[in-house]
Structure formats: C-alpha cells, structure tokens
N, C-alpha and C positions, 0 to 999 in steps of 0.2 A: 504493500500500500504506500509506504513512504516513497518508493521509486516512482509511482504514478503521480504523487503530489509534486515531486521534483520535475517530472516531465511536463505536467500541466503548467508549472511555474515558468519553465523555459519557453513553452509555446506562447503563453500570455506575454512574456517579455519580448519575444521576437515579434509578435503581432503589434504590440504597442510601439516598439521601436520602428517598425515598418510604417505604421500609420503616422508616426511623428515625422519620419523622413519625407513621406508623401506630402504632409502639410507644409513642411519647410520648403519643399520644391515648388508647391503651388503658390506659396507666398512669394518666393523668389521670381516666379513668372508673372505674378500679378493676378488679382481676382477682379472680375468685372461683375457688377450687379446693377439692376434697375430697381428703383423704388419711386413711390409718389412722395413728393415734398411740396407742400403748399398746393396739393392737388395736381401738380404737373409731373410728367414723366422725367426722371432725372437719372443719369448714369453716374455710378460711383466706381472709381478704379482704386484698388487697394494693394499696396505692398506692405504686408504686415497687418496684424489685427490687434484688437484691444486685449487679447489674451496676455500679452506681455505686461500689461498693467495689473491684471488680476493675479498673476503668478506671484508678484512681489509687491504687495500693497504698501510696505514700509519704505520702499525705495523711491525717492523723488526722481532719480535718474531715468526711470523707465516711463514716467508719466509725461511724455512729450509726444505730441502729434505734429507731423508736418502736413499741412493742408494747402493744396494748390488751387488757386482761383484762376481759371483760364482767361484768355483774351476772347475775342469774338472772331469767328465762331467758337463757342465754348464746348468743343468736342474733346473730351478728356483723353481719348486714345492717341491724340497727337503727342501727348506728354508721356506716353508709356516708356519709350526708350530713355528719356531723361530721368524718370522716376526709378527705373530699374538700375541705372548707373548710380544714382544718388543713394539708393537703398544699399547697394553693394559697397560703396565707398564708406558708408556709415556702419558697415559691418552688421547690417540688418538689426541694428539696436533699436531704431525708432520706426514706428509705422509711418508710411508716407501715402497719403491719400490725395485724390483729386476728385472734385465734384463738378459735374457739367453744369452749364446754364440750363435753366428750365426750358425744355422743348427744343434743345439744339441737337439731340441725338435720337436716332430712330429707335423707338422702343421695340421689345419683342412682339411677336404677332398676337400674343394673348394680353397685351397691354394697349390701352388707348393713350393718346398724347395727353389728355386731360381726364382726371377723375372728377371728384366733387370740387367745385371752385372754393378754395379756402382763402385766396388772396386776390384782391382786385388788381388786374393788369400785371399778373405774375411774369409775363414775357417782356415787360418794359424794364427800363434800367432800375428804377426804384424797386420794382417787384423782384428783380433778380438779387438785389442786395438783401431784401427781407427773406428771400428764399434761402440764402446762405446762412443767415442768422438762425432761421428756423431749423435748418439741418443741424447746426451745432447744438442748439438747445435740446434737441430730441435724441441725438446720437453720440454726443461726446460729454463725458462727465465734467462737471464744473471745475474740478481741481486739476484737470489736465492742462499743462502748459502748451501753448500753440506756437509753432513756427509757421507763419502765414507767408506763402509765396505767391505773389501776384504777377501776372503777365499782362502787359498792355492795359486794357480797361479793367482787368482784375485788380490792378493796383488802386484804381479809383474806388472800386467796391470795398477793398480792405480798409482804406481810409474811412469810408462811410461806416463800415461795420464797427471800427474802433470808436468812432464818434458816437454812434447810436447805442453801443453796448460797452460802456467803460469797464464793466466787470469782467470782460474777456481776459483770460490769463495769457496775454500775448508776451512770449519771450522775445521774439524778433519778428519783424515783418520785412520781407525782401521784395523790392519792387523792380522787376525786370522790364526795361523799355516802357517806363510808366507813361500812360496817357491820362494825366490827371489835370490837364488844363488846355484851353484854347484848341480843342480838337479840330473844329471847323476851319481854323486859321492855318493849320499845318498844311504842307504841300499836298499830302494825301487827302486831308480833309476838304480842301478846296476842290479837289477833283471829284470826290465821292458824295459830298453833302447834297448837291442837286439830285443825284441819282437816288440816294437813300431817302431823302425827304420828300421828293416830288415824283420820281419816276420808278420807284422800286416795284410798283404793281405791274409794270410792263415786263419785269423780269420773271414774274411767276409763270407766264405762258410758256416760254422756252424750257424752263425747268420742269414744268408739268410734262411736256412731251419727252424730254430727256429721261424722265423717271421710268419710262416704259422700256428703255434699252436694257439688254442683258447686262448682268453685273460685269462680265468680262469686257464688254465694250465701254462701260463706264470707267473701268479701271484703266483701259487704254487711253481714254480721254484725259484722265488725271495724270498719267505718266507723260503724255504729250505736253500738258500744261506746265508740268514741273521738270521738263527735260533739261532746264538750265542748271539743275543741281548736280554736283559731282557724284554724289551717292544718294540715291533715293531709297529710303526705307519702305518696305512693303506695308509696314504699320501705318505710315502716313497715307499711302494709297488707300488702304482700307478705311481709315478714318475719314478721308475726303468723300467717300461714297455717301456719307450722311447728307452732303450738300445737294445731292440729286433728289432728295425728298422735299416736296413743296412746303410742307409744314415747317420742317427744320430751317430751310432757307428763308422762309418768310419771317420766322421768329428771330433769326439772326439779323436780318436786314431791318426789321422793326426796331430791335434793340439798338442797332447801329444808328438809325435815324434819331433816336433819343439821345444817344451819345453826342452827336453833332450839336444838338440844341442845348443840352444840359451841362456838358463838361466844358465849362468856360473859364471860370475864375479858380485859380489854385487855392485850396483850403489851407492857408498858412496857419490859422489858429490850431487846427488839428495836428498839422505837421509839427508845429512848435511844441505842442503838448506832449507828443510822443517821439520827439526827435531822437532820443537816445535808443529807441527800439527800432528805428527805421534804417534800412540800407537801400540806397537808390543806385541803379545801374542804367545809364543812358547809352544809346547807340551813337556812334560817331557820324553815321550817315543814315539816320532814321527819318523817314518821311512822315512819320506820325508824331514824333516829338523831336524836332530838329535841335541842333547843337545849341542854339540860342536859349532854348528852354533849360538845358543843363547849366549854361552860364548864369542865367537868372537865378536858378536854384542855389548855385554856389555863392552868389552875391548875397542872397537873402539868408542863407544858412551856412556860413563859412565853417561852423563847427560840426556840421552834419557829415555823415558817412555817405558821400555822393561820388560815385565813380563814373568815368567816361570810358567807354569801350575802346581799347587799342588793338583789338584782335580782328576787326573787320566782321564782327558777328552781325547778322541781319536781325531785323525786328522779329521775324518768325524763326527764332533760334531753334525751335523744335524740329525744323526740317533738316538741319545739318550741323548743329553745334551743341549737341547734348552733353558730350563729354567735357568740353571746355567750360560750359556753364555749370555743370555739376561740381567740377573741381574748384572753380572759383567760389561757388556758394558754400562749399564745405570749409574752405579757408576762412571765409568771412564769419562763419558760425562757430568755429572750433573753440574759441575762448569761452563763449557763452555756454556751450554744451559741456565743456570741461568743468565749469563751476557747479554743475548739477551732480557730478559724480561723487 
C-alpha cells in the first residue's frame, strides 16, 4: 500500500508540474480574451495574470501591473510583440496587460459589439476614458501599483484618468509619442481633420465592400500597404484585419474626429501635479506631435523627464521598433521597480 501512495504522489506531482509549465508557456505567449466593459465589446491581451499577487500577499514587489492604453486605432494585438519582449526583459515578474478601445476590435461570433448600454457615447473620447477607469475598478485590486503606458492618444487618456481618479496607485506613467495637445494643428492633423470631421461617412462605403473579401486577400492588401517596412510582423497583418470591419473602422474614425476637436490645450495643471510620475518620449520627426511640441514641453517643465527620440523611431513604433522601445522603457523604470523589492 505505501508503494501505491508513493506512486500516486509522483503522478500528482508530475501532472501538477506539467500543468504549471503549460500555464507558464501560455502566459509567455500571451492570452487574449473578450469581455463587455461599459456595455461595449473590449479585447484584453495579457502577459501574466493576477495569480502572482495572490501567491504572495505580503510582498509589495509582486503587486505591480503594467497596463497599456493604445493609440487609435486601439487594437491591442498591434502591441503583442512589444509586450512579449517587455515581459521577457522583466523576467516575467510583472503582469503586462493591454486593453483595447471600446469597439475597435472584432468580437467573437457569439458576441455583439454592444450589450446593454451602460455609458453614454462609450465610443467617443470621453467615453473611452471612462471605459478604462471602469475596467480598472472592476478588474484590478485597489492596492495594486500601476505602470501606465500610453501611446499617442492613450497618453491623453492616462492624463485624464489620473485627473479624474486621484486615488489610482500610479507608480509611473510613460507617454510614448504623446498626442496631448493641438492635434488638429499638427501636420497630420491638418490633413486628416477635414476627413475625420466632415467626410468620414464617405469612407464607410468602400470599407463595407472590402469587408466581403476573403481574409487572404485582405491580408495581401495590408502587406501591400505596409510594404515600406523592412520587416513586417504577421501579428501586425492580423491585427490590421480589424480595420476591414465597418463597425470597428467607424468607431475608430468617430473617436478620431473627437480627438481633433477636443485635444487642444495641454493640461499643464495635471502634468505639474504628477510630474515626478511622468516620463515623456517624443519623436524627432513625428507628424502628430512635431518637435516644437517637445521644445515647448521642455521650456514649461525643465525639471521633467522628457526625452526626444534619437533613434529614428516612427510614431507607430509597434510596426518595427518593439525591441528598442522595450529596452528603453525598462531602463527608465528600473530604479522605481528596484525600490519595491
């Protein structure tokens, strides 16, 4: 009988170890899930789970969550290579999540784009900000420290989130290519403002007809559009297919129209209040936030952590500069994370 007990113990140990290894491999590859947040279909991409907080409740070092707020379109799978690299550099110590903008990703066939309406104009800029705050309230414990990573309009959203919810436990907020002011006055804004604000409805018709194309043909069109990239990740191709969905494209363009009208004056009061928690990274040749915006920031906040890119990284860094960005971000955060150990 003791022999059988020993055998069962070994079997259980092997099974448990195998399941643990499978879970670790799954976390390393990233987990995708859809949920309703404020009544809107929302995609969540996770590297790491809350289990690391539950295993060691007494350790402050484990209670840190990296949360990425994307640009527009807010398709989280664009950020998957960046998140994977960052998760690996940080030795899988901290969970790294990204939340899509409401209605920017095609939901599974058994989900509608909208459930019950919980928030007025959830697809607008203000609604998207409240959408992120609602997600945090419902899914992240209040004592968890946050490293918020914003990209493009995601930076504006994070500033607003910190302003509206001062009790957020923000360890650092990193703003990558921040569109936090004068968007319509930027070179790209001058080009797209008339289209987004007055002509975007005309774009729905060709998108509708393109949506009927086979997935393989859509992928070919994406590769043709991005042929200027030296190396095109298939994940970016797959993520771009969301833009062939009329609802997703319409929601992204609608939010973009509000960005042009509402993101005008820089919120210096909020920046001043949280300056020691903020890190800015401006592009050298960014048509959404030109170098003059960086220079104005440096003049207004000479004591702030405000960087100017010297590596030639484009605004849409997720297309071809994930490694460089992840390494820089880790260097910026290493001191703050070390204090928690």
